[in-house]
N, C-alpha and C positions, 0 to 999 in steps of 0.2 A: 659175715655181712648179711646172710640170709638165714632166717629161722623158719622152721616148719613145726607147727603146733597141731597135734592130733587130739581128737576127742571122740567119744561115743562108744568106746569099748565097755565091756562088762560081762556079766554072767547071765546067760539065757538058757531056757530049756530047748531041747530039740524041737524044731518046727517054728521057733520064734524068729524075731527080726531085730536087727540093729542097723543103725545108720552111723557110719564113721565120717568124720569131717577132718580136713587138713587144710590149714591156712598158711600161706607163705607170706613173709613180711621181710622188709629190708630194702637194700639198694637194688631194686629189680628193674631192669629194662625190658626183659621179655622172659616169659616162661614157655619153653618149647613144647613140653608135654608134662603130664603128671600121671603118676601111677601108684598102685598099691601092691606091696609084696607082703608075704607072710612066711613065718618060720614056725613050724610045729615041733613039738618035742621029738627028738630023734630023726628029724627030717631036714633036708636042705632047704634053704630059702627058695621060694618060688614066686614068679610073677603071677599075680591074681588078675589084675586088670590094668589097662592103660588107656588114656585118652590123649589125643594129639591136637594140634592147633585147629585143624579143620573139623574137629568133632568126631573123627573116626575112633572106634574103640575096638579093643581085643580083650578076650577073656581066656583064662585057663579053662580047659575042658571040664574040670571038676566043679566049676561054679557057673557055667553057662546055664542060662534060664533061671537062675536063682539070685545072682548078684547083678547090680547095675552101677556103672561108674558114670558120674556126671561132673560138670564143671561150671563154676561161676567165675568167668574171667575177670569181671569187674571187682571181685573180692579176692582174687588169687586163691581160690578155694576149690578143692576137689572133694567129692563125696563118694562113698561106697555104700549103697543100699544093699543089705544082706537079708534075704528072705529064706524061709525054709531051711534054717540053719541045722547042720548036722554036727555030731560030736567030732567028726574029722575036720571040721572047720576051726577047731580050737587051735589058736596060734597067737603069736605076737604079730600084729599088723603094723607095717611101716609104710608111710607115704614117701614118695620120691618125686622131686621136681628137677627138671633140667633147666637151669637158669642162666641167663646172661645178665650180669650185674653191671652197674655203672662203672665205666672206665676199663672194663675188661675187654680182651680181644677174642675170647672164646667162652663158650658155655661149659658148665660143670654140673655134676650131680650134687643135690642137697637132700639130706635124709631127715625125717622126723625121728624122734626118740622111740616111737612105738607105743601101741596101745594093746592091752591084752583083751582077747576075745575068748571066752570060755563057754562052750556049749555042753551042758550036762544036766541030767535029771537028778 
C-alpha cells in the first residue's frame, strides 16, 4: 500500500556532493519518521541519519558535519544532502519510513529499493 521511490544516486569523485531524495506514496495517514540507511560491500547495514516528527535529527558519527537530512512533509519526501564524499561512503542507500496507513491499527516500516552511491576517482 505504500511505496518509497528513491533517486539521486550515482558516481562521484571524492570530495563531491550528491543529494538523495525519497518520496512515499499510497494510503498514508501519518509518517512518524523517515531515515536513511546504507550497506557497503562487506559491511553490515547501518543507520546514516533519521528525522522525526518534530524535526529532530540524528546522524552516524561517520557522516556528522558532512551529511544533512531534511524533510518536506507536504510531499512525504525526505532528502539526504551528502557533501565531502569519501570512498568509504560507497554503499547502497535505502530510505525507510514508519507509516500508519488507512484502516491500520499500528504503524510499520516501509523500505525503498535502494540507490547506489559510488565515490571513486
